[in-house]
KOLDOLUM-897737 format. One record per atom (N, C-alpha, C): x, y, z; residue in one letter; atom name; residue number from 0. Coordinates in steps of 0.05 Angstrom, whole numbers, plus 5000, padded with zeros to 4 digits. Each point is the difference from the previous one (the first is absolute). Example, Ala and Ser with C-alpha at 12.3 -4.5 7.8 and 13.67 -1.06 7.14 Angstrom:
BEGIN
      u      v      w   residuo   atomo   num
   5264   4886   5156         a       N     0
   4982   5024   5000         a      CA     0
   5018   5024   5000         a       C     0
   4993   5021   4986         s       N     1
   5016   5024   5001         s      CA     1
   4985   5022   5014         s       C     1
//
This chain:
BEGIN
      u      v      w   residuo   atomo   num
   2503   7135   3548         m       N     0
   5019   4998   4980         m      CA     0
   5011   5029   4997         m       C     0
   5025   5008   5000         a       N     1
   5009   5025   4990         a      CA     1
   5023   5002   4982         a       C     1
   5000   5021   4987         f       N     2
   5019   5005   4978         f      CA     2
   5005   5025   4992         f       C     2
   5021   5010   4985         g       N     3
   5003   5026   4993         g      CA     3
   4985   5005   4976         g       C     3
   4977   5008   4995         g       N     4
   4981   5008   4980         g      CA     4
   5011   5026   4981         g       C     4
   4989   5003   4979         v       N     5
   5006   5021   4981         v      CA     5
   4998   5030   5015         v       C     5
   4976   4997   5020         a       N     6
   4996   5024   5017         a      CA     6
   5014   5003   5024         a       C     6
   5017   4976   5009         g       N     7
   5011   4997   5026         g      CA     7
   4992   4980   5010         g       C     7
   5006   4994   5029         p       N     8
   4996   4981   5017         p      CA     8
   4972   4991   4999         p       C     8
   4996   4971   4994         t       N     9
   4968   4995   4995         t      CA     9
   4996   4975   5019         t       C     9
   4976   4997   5011         v       N    10
   4994   4979   5019         v      CA    10
   4974   4991   4992         v       C    10
   4995   4971   4996         f       N    11
   4974   4990   4991         f      CA    11
   4998   4976   5019         f       C    11
   4973   4999   5011         p       N    12
   4996   4975   5009         p      CA    12
   4992   4974   4980         p       C    12
   5011   4975   5001         v       N    13
   4989   4979   4984         v      CA    13
   4996   4977   5013         v       C    13
   4982   4983   4989         n       N    14
   5000   4972   5007         n      CA    14
   5024   4981   4984         n       C    14
   5011   4980   5012         y       N    15
   5022   4991   4990         y      CA    15
   4995   4966   5005         y       C    15
   5021   4992   4985         k       N    16
   5001   4966   5002         k      CA    16
   5036   4995   5001         k       C    16
   5005   4986   5016         l       N    17
   5031   4989   4996         l      CA    17
   4999   4971   4981         l       C    17
   5014   5008   4979         v       N    18
   5005   4979   4976         v      CA    18
   5029   4993   4996         v       C    18
   5010   4977   5006         d       N    19
   5028   4998   4997         d      CA    19
   5016   5016   5013         d       C    19
   4998   5010   5022         g       N    20
   5016   5016   5016         g      CA    20
   5001   5031   4994         g       C    20
   4979   5005   4979         r       N    21
   4995   5030   4990         r      CA    21
   4972   5012   5007         r       C    21
   4999   5018   5003         v       N    22
   4976   5015   5008         v      CA    22
   4983   5011   4973         v       C    22
   4975   4989   4998         v       N    23
   4988   5006   4976         v      CA    23
   4972   5018   5008         v       C    23
   4999   5021   4988         f       N    24
   4973   5014   5005         f      CA    24
   4992   5016   4968         f       C    24
   4976   5013   5005         r       N    25
   4991   5011   4976         r      CA    25
   5000   5030   4996         r       C    25
   5002   5007   4976         i       N    26
   4999   5031   4998         i      CA    26
   4984   5008   4971         i       C    26
   4996   5026   4998         r       N    27
   4982   5011   4977         r      CA    27
   5013   5003   4978         r       C    27
   5000   4994   4975         k       N    28
   5010   5004   4978         k      CA    28
   4997   5028   4993         k       C    28
   5025   5016   4997         g       N    29
   5001   5029   4994         g      CA    29
   4999   5016   5026         g       C    29
   4997   4987   5023         g       N    30
   5003   5011   5030         g      CA    30
   5034   5009   5001         g       C    30
   4996   5014   5028         t       N    31
   5029   5006   5006         t      CA    31
   5020   4982   5003         t       C    31
   4996   4981   5009         m       N    32
   5021   4976   5003         m      CA    32
   5005   4989   4973         m       C    32
   4979   4994   4983         d       N    33
   5006   4991   4974         d      CA    33
   5022   5019   4986         d       C    33
   4991   5024   5001         e       N    34
   5017   5023   4985         e      CA    34
   5027   4998   5014         e       C    34
   5007   4993   5023         s       N    35
   5026   5007   5013         s      CA    35
   5013   4970   4995         s       C    35
   4987   4974   4995         l       N    36
   5014   4983   4991         l      CA    36
   5010   4999   4970         l       C    36
   4989   5010   4985         q       N    37
   5006   5001   4972         q      CA    37
   5020   5030   4991         q       C    37
   5019   4997   5010         s       N    38
   5021   5025   4998         s      CA    38
   5009   5001   4969         s       C    38
   5000   4973   4986         g       N    39
   5010   5005   4972         g      CA    39
   5033   4997   5005         g       C    39
   5010   4994   5020         i       N    40
   5030   4995   4997         i      CA    40
   5005   4974   5005         i       C    40
   5018   4992   4986         d       N    41
   5004   4962   5001         d      CA    41
   5015   4997   5026         d       C    41
   4997   4980   5012         d       N    42
   5010   4991   5025         d      CA    42
   4997   5017   5027         d       C    42
   4979   5018   4999         l       N    43
   5000   5021   5021         l      CA    43
   4974   4983   5021         l       C    43
   5017   4996   5022         e       N    44
   4977   4990   5019         e      CA    44
   4988   5021   5023         e       C    44
   4971   5001   4997         v       N    45
   4985   5015   5019         v      CA    45
   4997   4987   5023         v       C    45
   5011   5014   5024         k       N    46
   4999   4984   5023         k      CA    46
   4982   5014   5019         k       C    46
   4985   4979   5018         i       N    47
   4976   5010   5011         i      CA    47
   5008   4990   5029         i       C    47
   4978   5006   5016         a       N    48
   4995   4994   5028         a      CA    48
   4975   4983   5009         a       C    48
   5001   4984   5009         f       N    49
   4974   4984   5010         f      CA    49
   5001   4994   5025         f       C    49
   4980   5010   5015         q       N    50
   4995   4997   5031         q      CA    50
   4979   4987   5009         q       C    50
   5001   4974   5014         v       N    51
   4980   4986   5016         v      CA    51
   4997   5006   5026         v       C    51
   4976   5007   5011         d       N    52
   5001   4994   5034         d      CA    52
   4979   4980   5011         d       C    52
   5002   4993   5022         h       N    53
   4977   4983   5011         h      CA    53
   5002   5010   5032         h       C    53
   4976   5005   5003         i       N    54
   4999   5007   5033         i      CA    54
   4973   4990   5011         i       C    54
   5009   4985   5020         d       N    55
   4979   4990   5016         d      CA    55
   4994   5017   5022         d       C    55
   4978   5013   5003         e       N    56
   4994   5021   5019         e      CA    56
   4992   4983   5028         e       C    56
   4988   4982   4998         e       N    57
   4990   4984   5024         e      CA    57
   5031   4991   5015         e       C    57
   5014   4984   4986         m       N    58
   5027   4996   5013         m      CA    58
   5018   5022   5001         m       C    58
   4999   5023   4985         r       N    59
   5013   5026   5004         r      CA    59
   5031   4990   4989         r       C    59
   5002   4990   4975         d       N    60
   5023   4991   4989         d      CA    60
   4997   4999   4969         d       C    60
   5023   4993   4988         g       N    61
   4997   5001   4973         g      CA    61
   5028   4997   4984         g       C    61
   5001   5001   4972         w       N    62
   5026   5007   4988         w      CA    62
   4994   5017   4977         w       C    62
   5022   5011   4989         s       N    63
   5002   5014   4978         s      CA    63
   5023   4991   4981         s       C    63
   4996   4998   4975         v       N    64
   5022   4994   4978         v      CA    64
   5001   5020   4979         v       C    64
   5024   5004   4991         l       N    65
   5007   5018   4982         l      CA    65
   5017   4988   4977         l       C    65
   4989   5000   4973         i       N    66
   5014   4985   4978         i      CA    66
   5004   5020   4979         i       C    66
   5030   5001   4994         q       N    67
   5005   5023   4981         q      CA    67
   5015   4979   4972         q       C    67
   4992   5010   4971         g       N    68
   5015   4990   4985         g      CA    68
   4984   5006   4974         g       C    68
   5014   4991   4975         p       N    69
   4984   5006   4976         p      CA    69
   4974   4995   4994         p       C    69
   4984   5010   4985         a       N    70
   4972   4998   4992         a      CA    70
   4998   4997   4967         a       C    70
   4989   4977   4995         h       N    71
   4996   4996   4970         h      CA    71
   4974   4990   4993         h       C    71
   4992   5007   4974         h       N    72
   4970   4994   4995         h      CA    72
   5003   4967   4993         h       C    72
   4978   4990   5008         v       N    73
   4996   4967   4998         v      CA    73
   4992   4995   4967         v       C    73
   5015   4981   4991         t       N    74
   4987   4997   4972         t      CA    74
   4977   4981   4998         t       C    74
   4983   4999   4981         e       N    75
   4978   4981   4999         e      CA    75
   5007   4971   5005         e       C    75
   5026   4995   4991         t       N    76
   5013   4972   5003         t      CA    76
   5005   4996   5025         t       C    76
   5015   5014   5013         e       N    77
   5005   4997   5029         e      CA    77
   4971   5001   5017         e       C    77
   4987   5012   4992         l       N    78
   4970   5002   5020         l      CA    78
   4984   4976   4993         l       C    78
   5001   4986   4980         r       N    79
   4987   4976   5000         r      CA    79
   5015   4977   5011         r       C    79
   5034   4998   5001         a       N    80
   5009   4982   5014         a      CA    80
   4995   5005   5031         a       C    80
   5000   5018   5009         t       N    81
   5004   5005   5028         t      CA    81
   4968   5001   5013         t       C    81
   4985   4998   4985         s       N    82
   4967   5003   5012         s      CA    82
   5000   5023   5024         s       C    82
   5012   5027   4993         a       N    83
   5000   5017   5022         a      CA    83
   4974   5015   4993         a       C    83
   4978   4993   5011         d       N    84
   4978   5015   4998         d      CA    84
   4998   5015   5027         d       C    84
   5002   5029   4994         v       N    85
   5001   5018   5022         v      CA    85
   4975   5016   4997         v       C    85
   4984   5008   5023         d       N    86
   4979   5018   4995         d      CA    86
   5010   5028   4999         d       C    86
   4991   5020   4986         s       N    87
   5004   5028   5003         s      CA    87
   4989   5009   5021         s       C    87
   5024   5015   5017         w       N    88
   4988   5011   5028         w      CA    88
   4978   5022   4993         w       C    88
   5002   5014   4977         a       N    89
   4982   5023   4995         a      CA    89
   4975   4987   4983         a       C    89
   5000   4981   4996         g       N    90
   4978   4984   4987         g      CA    90
   4990   5015   4973         g       C    90
   5018   5012   4984         d       N    91
   4993   5007   4973         d      CA    91
   5012   4991   4979         d       C    91
   5013   5011   4983         d       N    92
   5008   4989   4975         d      CA    92
   5034   4994   5004         d       C    92
   5005   4995   5018         r       N    93
   5034   4996   5008         r      CA    93
   5007   4973   4987         r       C    93
   5003   4992   4974         d       N    94
   5006   4975   4992         d      CA    94
   5027   4995   4989         d       C    94
   5019   5019   5011         h       N    95
   5027   4988   4987         h      CA    95
   5015   4995   5027         h       C    95
   5018   4979   4998         y       N    96
   5011   4985   5029         y      CA    96
   5026   5008   4994         y       C    96
   5011   5007   5023         v       N    97
   5031   5005   5005         v      CA    97
   5011   4984   5025         v       C    97
   5024   4991   4995         r       N    98
   5013   4984   5021         r      CA    98
   5023   5017   5007         r       C    98
   5003   4997   5031         l       N    99
   5024   5010   5015         l      CA    99
   5016   4977   5004         l       C    99
   5028   5007   4995         t       N   100
   5024   4975   5008         t      CA   100
   5008   5012   5017         t       C   100
   4999   4986   5028         p       N   101
   5013   5010   5025         p      CA   101
   5030   5002   4993         p       C   101
   5015   5023   5008         q       N   102
   5031   5002   4999         q      CA   102
   5008   5007   5030         q       C   102
   4983   5014   5014         q       N   103
   5004   5005   5031         q      CA   103
   4974   4996   5015         q       C   103
   5003   4982   5024         v       N   104
   4969   5000   5017         v      CA   104
   5012   5002   5026         v       C   104
   4986   5022   5014         t       N   105
   5002   5005   5026         t      CA   105
   4979   4997   5014         t       C   105
   4999   4999   5023         g       N   106
   4974   4996   5019         g      CA   106
   5006   5004   5034         g       C   106
   4980   5002   5004         r       N   107
   4997   5000   5034         r      CA   107
   4971   4995   5011         r       C   107
   5006   4984   5026         r       N   108
   4983   4988   5018         r      CA   108
   4987   5025   5015         r       C   108
   4977   5003   5000         i       N   109
   4986   5019   5021         i      CA   109
   4989   4989   5023         i       C   109
   5009   5006   5025         n       N   110
   4993   4988   5025         n      CA   110
   4988   5022   5020         n       C   110
   4975   4993   5010         r       N   111
   4982   5019   5019         r      CA   111
   5002   5031   4991         r       C   111
   4981   4997   4979         l       N   112
   4997   5030   4991         l      CA   112
   4994   5021   5020         l       C   112
//
């Protein structure tokens, strides 16, 4: 997952789930992304990029998908309604959920690496 953070371009690995066509993952309260999402400006959408790759080394092929769109905190009500239980990639106190709503999706197939 990548975004324009307060200190410049920022990239983090995340575990995720697809919930109702959106990508859901966890972040740390007060962390870099949490600060970037709380701009204090009404109706400002923070756009992020999310990339997923799958490589089958034995078959020497795979695919890559890039999703771009606005990211928003998931409310407690939304979280209960979606059952979007996602393990934190870093395994620590990342207990705030974020959803990415795709606005642009691109990808490619990788053949014979």
